[in-house]
C-alpha positions in Angstrom: 82.1 64.1 109.9 78.4 62.9 110.5 79.1 62.7 114.3 80.3 66.4 114.3 77.2 67.4 112.4 75.0 65.6 114.8 76.7 67.5 117.7 76.1 70.8 115.9 72.5 70.0 115.3 72.0 69.4 119.0 73.5 72.8 119.9 71.5 75.9 120.9 71.6 79.0 118.7 74.0 80.8 121.1 76.4 77.8 121.2 76.4 77.8 117.3 77.1 81.6 117.2 80.2 81.0 119.6 81.4 78.2 117.5 81.0 80.3 114.4 82.9 83.3 116.1 85.6 80.8 117.1 86.0 79.5 113.6 86.2 82.9 111.9 88.8 84.1 114.4 91.0 81.0 114.0 90.7 81.3 110.1 91.5 84.9 110.0 94.6 84.6 112.3 95.9 81.8 110.1 95.4 84.0 107.0 97.1 86.9 108.7 100.1 84.7 109.6 100.4 83.3 106.1 100.2 86.8 104.6 103.0 88.1 106.9 105.2 85.1 106.1 104.6 85.6 102.4 105.5 89.3 102.5 108.7 88.4 104.4 109.7 85.9 101.9 109.0 88.1 98.9 111.1 90.9 100.4 114.0 88.6 101.1 114.1 86.9 97.7 113.6 89.8 95.5 116.1 89.7 92.6 114.1 91.9 90.3 115.3 95.4 90.2 112.9 98.2 91.1 112.1 101.2 88.7 113.6 103.5 91.3 117.0 101.8 90.6 117.1 103.2 87.1 116.5 106.9 88.0 119.4 108.7 86.5 120.7 105.6 84.7 121.2 107.4 81.3 123.3 110.2 82.9 126.0 107.8 83.5 126.5 107.4 79.7 125.4 110.7 78.2 126.3 114.2 78.9 123.3 116.5 79.6 122.6 118.8 76.6 120.3 121.8 76.3 117.4 121.9 74.0 119.3 124.2 71.5 122.1 121.6 71.1 119.5 118.9 70.4 117.5 121.0 67.9 120.9 122.1 66.1 121.7 118.3 65.7 118.3 117.6 64.3 118.4 120.3 61.8 121.9 119.3 60.4 120.4 116.9 58.0 117.5 119.2 56.7 117.6 121.0 53.5 116.9 124.6 53.4 
């Protein structure tokens, strides 16, 4: 590592800027490739159900009732 630092110390400012630009581009492309691979893996291995899978789930087991029917059932136990 000290040999590399000696080389960097001997570079001009323009060379250091080009080196920095190269390093940033190579790191950002590696991060982007990792993100794409992680997204693909998450989508392929998803066993957890989504919220949208449960829309209308209750209608499979219960008939739809009007508000009047619900209120009539609730008032049956009340004393008058």
